C-alpha positions as CSV (number, residue, x, y, z in Angstrom):
1,M,84.5,-2.1,-4.0
2,K,81.7,-3.7,-2.2
3,K,81.1,-0.5,-0.2
4,N,80.8,1.6,-3.4
5,Q,78.3,-1.0,-4.8
6,R,76.1,-0.7,-1.7
7,K,76.1,3.1,-2.0
8,R,75.1,2.9,-5.6
9,L,72.4,0.4,-4.8
10,H,71.0,2.7,-2.0
11,R,71.2,5.7,-4.4
12,D,69.3,3.8,-7.1
13,L,66.6,2.6,-4.6
14,L,66.2,6.2,-3.4
15,L,65.9,7.4,-7.0
16,V,63.3,4.7,-7.7
17,L,61.3,5.8,-4.6
18,I,61.5,9.4,-5.7
19,V,60.3,8.6,-9.2
20,L,57.4,6.5,-7.7
21,L,56.4,9.3,-5.4
22,L,56.5,11.9,-8.1
23,G,54.5,9.5,-10.3
24,F,51.9,9.0,-7.6
25,L,51.6,12.7,-7.0
26,G,51.3,13.3,-10.7
27,A,48.8,10.6,-11.0
28,R,46.8,12.0,-8.1
29,E,46.9,15.4,-9.8
30,V,45.8,13.9,-13.1
31,Y,43.0,11.9,-11.3
32,Q,41.8,15.0,-9.5
33,R,41.7,17.1,-12.6
34,L,40.1,14.3,-14.7
35,Y,37.8,12.8,-12.1
36,G,38.1,14.4,-8.7
37,H,37.1,17.8,-10.2
38,R,34.3,16.4,-12.3
39,T,31.1,18.4,-11.8
40,L,27.4,18.0,-12.5
41,V,25.2,21.0,-13.5
42,L,21.7,20.5,-12.0
43,T,19.7,21.4,-15.2
44,D,16.6,19.3,-14.7
45,T,14.1,18.3,-12.0
46,V,12.2,15.1,-11.6
47,R,9.0,14.2,-9.8
48,Y,9.8,12.0,-6.8
49,E,7.3,9.8,-5.0
50,K,7.9,7.9,-1.9
51,R,5.6,4.9,-1.8
52,V,4.8,2.1,0.7
53,D,3.1,-1.0,-0.6
54,F,-0.1,-2.4,1.1
55,T,-2.5,-5.2,0.9
56,G,-6.1,-4.6,2.0
57,A,-9.8,-5.2,1.7
58,V,-12.7,-3.1,0.6
59,L,-15.5,-2.6,3.1
60,Y,-19.0,-1.9,1.8
61,D,-21.9,0.2,3.1
62,Q,-25.5,-0.2,2.0
63,V,-24.6,-2.4,-1.0
64,V,-27.5,-3.4,-3.2
65,V,-27.5,-6.8,-4.9
66,E,-29.9,-8.0,-7.5
67,S,-30.4,-11.6,-8.6
68,E,-30.1,-12.5,-12.3
69,D,-33.7,-13.5,-12.6
70,A,-35.2,-10.7,-10.5
71,Q,-38.4,-9.2,-11.8
72,I,-38.5,-5.6,-10.4
73,D,-42.0,-4.3,-9.7
74,P,-42.5,-1.2,-12.0
75,A,-43.7,0.8,-9.0
76,Y,-40.2,0.6,-7.6
77,D,-38.2,0.9,-10.8
78,G,-35.6,3.5,-10.4
79,K,-35.7,3.4,-6.6
80,R,-33.0,0.7,-6.4
81,V,-35.4,-2.0,-5.3
82,G,-33.2,-5.0,-5.0
83,A,-31.3,-6.9,-2.4
84,H,-29.5,-5.2,0.4
85,A,-26.4,-6.9,1.8
86,E,-23.8,-6.3,4.4
87,I,-21.8,-9.5,4.8
88,G,-20.5,-10.5,8.2
89,R,-16.9,-10.4,8.9
90,M,-15.5,-13.9,8.2
91,A,-12.9,-13.6,10.8
92,E,-15.6,-13.7,13.5
93,I,-16.0,-17.5,13.0
94,T,-15.2,-19.0,16.4
95,K,-14.5,-22.4,17.9
96,K,-17.7,-23.9,19.2
97,D,-16.5,-25.1,22.6
98,T,-13.9,-22.6,23.7
99,G,-15.0,-19.5,21.8
100,D,-11.3,-18.8,21.0
101,R,-10.5,-17.0,17.8
102,K,-9.5,-19.4,15.0
103,E,-6.1,-19.2,13.4
104,P,-6.1,-17.9,9.8
105,E,-5.5,-21.3,8.2
106,E,-8.4,-22.8,10.2
107,L,-10.5,-19.8,9.3
108,I,-10.0,-20.1,5.6
109,D,-10.7,-23.8,5.8
110,A,-13.9,-23.2,7.7
111,I,-15.1,-20.8,5.1
112,K,-14.3,-23.1,2.2
113,T,-15.8,-26.2,3.7
114,R,-19.1,-24.7,4.8
115,R,-21.8,-25.3,2.1
116,F,-24.3,-22.5,1.7
117,D,-27.0,-23.6,-0.8
118,A,-28.3,-20.0,-1.4
119,I,-28.4,-17.4,1.3
120,T,-27.9,-18.0,5.1
121,S,-29.9,-15.0,6.2
122,L,-32.3,-12.5,4.5
123,V,-34.2,-9.6,6.0
124,S,-36.7,-7.5,4.1
125,L,-35.7,-3.9,3.7
126,L,-38.6,-2.9,1.4
127,P,-41.0,-0.1,2.5
128,E,-43.5,-1.3,5.1
129,E,-46.4,-0.9,2.7
130,T,-44.8,-3.4,0.3
131,E,-46.7,-6.7,0.2
132,I,-44.5,-9.6,0.8
133,T,-45.7,-12.3,-1.6
134,E,-43.8,-15.3,-0.2
135,D,-41.9,-16.3,2.9
136,L,-39.2,-18.9,2.4
137,P,-38.2,-21.3,5.1
138,E,-34.8,-20.8,6.6
139,E,-32.4,-23.5,5.5
140,E,-30.0,-25.1,7.9
141,P,-26.4,-25.0,6.7
142,E,-24.6,-28.2,6.4
143,E,-22.4,-28.9,9.4
144,S,-18.7,-29.5,8.8
145,E,-16.8,-32.2,10.6
146,D,-15.7,-29.7,13.2
147,D,-19.3,-28.4,13.6
148,I,-18.1,-24.8,13.3
149,P,-21.0,-22.3,14.0
150,P,-21.7,-19.4,11.7
151,P,-20.5,-15.9,12.6
152,T,-22.1,-15.1,15.9
153,Q,-21.8,-11.3,15.5
154,Y,-24.1,-11.2,12.4
155,V,-27.0,-13.5,13.2
156,P,-30.2,-11.8,11.8
157,S,-33.3,-11.4,13.9
158,T,-35.9,-12.2,11.3
159,P,-36.3,-14.8,8.5
160,Y,-35.3,-14.0,4.9
161,R,-38.0,-13.1,2.3
162,I,-38.4,-12.8,-1.4
163,T,-40.8,-10.6,-3.4
164,D,-41.3,-10.1,-7.1
165,G,-38.2,-12.2,-7.8
166,T,-36.1,-9.7,-5.9
167,I,-34.1,-11.1,-3.0
168,V,-33.7,-8.9,0.0
169,L,-30.8,-9.5,2.4
170,G,-30.4,-8.4,5.9
171,E,-27.5,-7.0,7.8
172,A,-25.4,-10.2,7.3
173,A,-25.3,-13.0,4.7
174,Y,-23.1,-15.3,2.8
175,V,-24.3,-15.7,-0.8
176,S,-23.4,-18.8,-2.7
177,A,-25.4,-20.6,-5.5
178,K,-22.7,-23.3,-5.9
179,P,-20.2,-24.8,-3.5
180,D,-17.4,-23.3,-5.5
181,G,-19.1,-19.9,-6.0
182,F,-18.7,-17.5,-3.2
183,E,-19.9,-13.8,-2.9
184,S,-18.3,-12.3,0.1
185,L,-18.5,-8.6,1.3
186,L,-16.9,-7.0,4.4
187,P,-19.2,-4.6,6.3
188,Y,-18.3,-0.9,6.5
189,D,-20.2,-0.6,9.8
190,G,-17.9,-3.1,11.5
191,M,-14.7,-1.6,10.3
192,E,-13.8,-0.1,13.7
193,Q,-13.6,-3.6,15.1
194,M,-11.3,-4.9,12.3
195,R,-7.7,-5.9,13.0
196,G,-4.7,-6.4,10.8
197,S,-4.9,-10.1,11.3
198,D,-8.3,-10.1,9.6
199,I,-6.7,-8.9,6.4
200,T,-3.8,-11.3,6.7
201,A,-6.3,-14.1,7.0
202,L,-8.5,-13.0,4.0
203,Q,-6.1,-11.3,1.5
204,D,-5.3,-14.6,-0.3
205,Y,-8.9,-15.8,-0.3
206,P,-10.1,-16.5,-3.9
207,P,-11.8,-13.5,-5.5
208,A,-15.6,-13.2,-5.4
209,A,-17.5,-15.4,-7.9
210,K,-20.4,-13.1,-8.8
211,E,-21.3,-15.1,-11.9
212,K,-21.5,-18.4,-10.1
213,A,-23.3,-16.9,-7.2
214,G,-25.9,-15.3,-9.5
215,F,-25.9,-11.8,-8.0
216,T,-24.8,-8.4,-9.3
217,L,-24.1,-5.2,-7.4
218,I,-26.2,-2.4,-8.8
219,N,-25.2,0.6,-6.8
220,D,-22.1,2.1,-5.1
221,H,-22.8,3.8,-1.7
222,R,-20.1,4.9,0.8
223,Y,-17.3,2.4,1.3
224,G,-14.0,2.1,3.2
225,I,-10.7,0.4,2.8
226,A,-8.8,-1.5,5.5
227,L,-5.1,-2.0,4.7
228,L,-1.8,-3.4,6.0
229,T,1.6,-1.9,5.2
230,E,5.0,-3.6,5.7
231,Q,6.5,-0.3,6.9
232,R,5.3,1.7,9.9
233,L,3.6,5.0,8.7
234,E,3.0,8.1,10.8
235,P,-0.6,8.9,11.4
236,A,-2.1,11.4,8.9
237,G,-5.5,12.9,8.3
238,Q,-5.6,11.8,4.7
239,Y,-3.7,9.3,2.6
240,E,-3.3,9.1,-1.2
241,L,-3.6,5.6,-2.6
242,Q,-2.7,4.1,-6.0
243,I,-4.5,0.9,-6.9
244,G,-3.9,-0.1,-10.5
245,D,-4.3,3.1,-12.5
246,A,-6.7,4.7,-10.0
247,V,-5.3,7.3,-7.6
248,L,-7.7,7.9,-4.6
249,Q,-7.9,10.0,-1.5
250,G,-8.9,8.4,1.8
251,N,-9.7,10.0,5.1
252,S,-8.0,8.1,8.0
253,R,-10.2,6.7,10.8
254,K,-7.5,4.5,12.4
255,N,-3.8,4.0,12.2
256,H,-1.9,1.8,14.6
257,G,1.0,-0.5,14.6
258,S,0.7,-4.1,13.3
259,G,4.0,-5.9,13.6
260,E,6.6,-3.8,11.8
261,G,3.9,-2.1,9.7
262,S,0.7,-0.2,10.1
263,F,-3.0,-1.2,10.1
264,I,-5.0,1.7,8.6
265,L,-8.8,2.2,8.1
266,L,-9.9,4.7,5.5
267,D,-13.2,6.4,4.5
268,M,-13.3,6.6,0.8
269,D,-15.5,8.8,-1.4
270,E,-14.3,8.3,-4.9
271,G,-13.4,5.7,-7.5
272,F,-15.7,2.9,-6.3
273,P,-16.1,1.4,-9.8
274,D,-12.3,1.0,-10.1
275,I,-12.0,-0.7,-6.7
276,Y,-15.1,-2.9,-6.2
277,P,-14.2,-5.7,-8.7
278,Q,-10.8,-6.3,-6.9
279,R,-12.4,-6.9,-3.5
280,F,-9.1,-7.8,-1.8
281,I,-6.6,-5.3,-3.1
282,R,-2.9,-4.5,-3.4
283,G,-1.5,-1.1,-4.1
284,S,0.7,1.6,-2.7
285,I,0.4,4.6,-0.4
286,I,2.0,7.8,-1.9
287,V,3.6,9.0,1.3
288,R,5.4,12.0,-0.2
289,A,5.6,13.5,-3.7
290,Y,7.5,16.6,-4.8
291,E,9.7,18.1,-7.6
292,A,13.2,17.1,-6.9
293,L,16.9,17.5,-7.9
294,K,18.3,14.1,-8.7
295,I,21.9,13.7,-7.5
296,P,24.1,10.5,-7.4
297,V,24.6,9.3,-3.8
298,G,28.4,9.4,-4.3
299,A,28.4,13.2,-4.5
300,F,27.5,13.5,-0.8
301,A,30.0,13.9,2.0
302,E,29.9,14.5,5.7
303,V,31.6,17.6,7.1
304,E,31.5,18.4,10.8
305,G,28.5,16.1,11.3
306,E,26.5,17.5,8.5
307,V,25.8,15.7,5.2
308,G,25.8,17.7,2.0
309,V,27.6,18.4,-1.3
310,F,30.5,20.5,-2.6
311,L,29.3,23.4,-4.8
312,K,31.3,25.4,-7.3
313,N,30.2,29.0,-6.6
314,D,30.3,31.9,-9.1
315,D,33.9,32.7,-8.1
316,A,35.0,29.1,-8.8
317,I,35.5,28.5,-5.1
318,V,34.5,25.2,-3.6
319,E,31.7,25.6,-1.1
320,F,30.1,23.0,1.2
321,V,26.3,23.1,1.2
322,P,24.4,21.0,3.8
323,T,21.3,19.2,2.5
324,P,19.2,18.0,5.4
325,E,15.9,17.3,3.6
326,K,16.3,14.4,1.1
327,E,15.2,10.9,0.2
328,E,17.6,8.2,-1.1
329,E,16.6,5.5,-3.5
330,D,18.3,3.3,-6.1
331,G,21.7,5.0,-5.8
332,F,20.3,8.5,-6.1
333,V,19.4,11.2,-3.6
334,Y,16.2,13.3,-4.3
335,L,16.3,16.9,-2.9
336,P,13.1,18.8,-2.9
337,V,13.3,22.0,-5.0
338,D,11.2,24.0,-2.7
339,G,13.1,24.9,0.4
340,S,16.4,23.3,-0.7
341,S,19.7,25.0,-0.3
342,L,20.5,24.0,-3.9
343,R,18.9,25.5,-7.0
344,V,18.5,24.5,-10.6
345,Y,21.7,25.2,-12.6
346,D,23.9,25.0,-9.6
347,E,27.2,23.1,-10.3
348,I,28.3,20.4,-7.8
349,Y,31.3,18.2,-7.5
350,L,30.7,14.5,-8.1
351,H,33.8,13.2,-6.2
352,P,33.9,15.0,-2.8
353,S,37.2,13.3,-1.8
354,G,39.0,15.2,-4.6
355,V,38.1,18.7,-3.3
356,K,37.9,20.6,-0.1
357,E,36.1,23.7,1.0
358,G,37.9,26.9,-0.1
359,D,39.7,25.4,-3.1
360,F,39.9,27.5,-6.2
361,I,39.3,25.4,-9.2
362,E,39.0,26.9,-12.6
């Protein structure tokens, strides 16, 4: 009796296993038909842009500055008679005794604590025949507790001057009418000597206080941009930048590594009015832009070392298509339309684990 019971128990267990197996196979078939065989028809394209964020500074060349109360001589009206300023690179402030480069925190503190009453250096740039009506004595800047000297690289060779109410600056100056008002420009001519650490030290410095300083820029000559990226970029002859709503082209003069990112110097020739007010800027470099097919990342599989998708061809046969050129972002892969092995209106499988190459699926 017990022997027959054991046989029936074994038989029942075997039947249960068979039912479970058939159920699993049936469920797998249902899954494959409902989900594993789901497809996506590539009906639309999108514009894809790969961007790298940057922080940077604008560098100025031949900048003309006019004081609020300037009285321009009518003989020079329309000839941009005014003040001519190229401001020394702040990062050149050095320690008095050792000559060592100051750390960024010390640098910022030195700039903030130095009290310039008006202008530290002025050099006349008016035509030689212009009569200089008044020479002003050169004022000594107040010394800070650390007795930090002014930037040594930009010490002018002649005193500053004023004529007809128009102030004329030399090759270097800091302009400040009040202790809390600071007009600071970075020189274009010195951009080749700039380093990424200069931007790191200056990018969080308060924006220029033109109203407090009492000066206004009145023209827009050639300028450049020095920028830092968090990701390393390959050297290129030209870069496309977006700063706010402005999209600008810049010609590369230097590109070298800075930490994990890149330090890039650019010559700019457009969009100055959009950039000048920002002084220290943030934006993005458009590294690559193209019309793309947008495909969920889950549709991709690796077959014999190649990554691609499974395509349903015109004969309803599953075909594997490699896709070497692509960019991945936010759960999607962007394939360039030009040169891609896929085309608009191709039908691909969304679940590659549910199909294999050569399958016939109606």
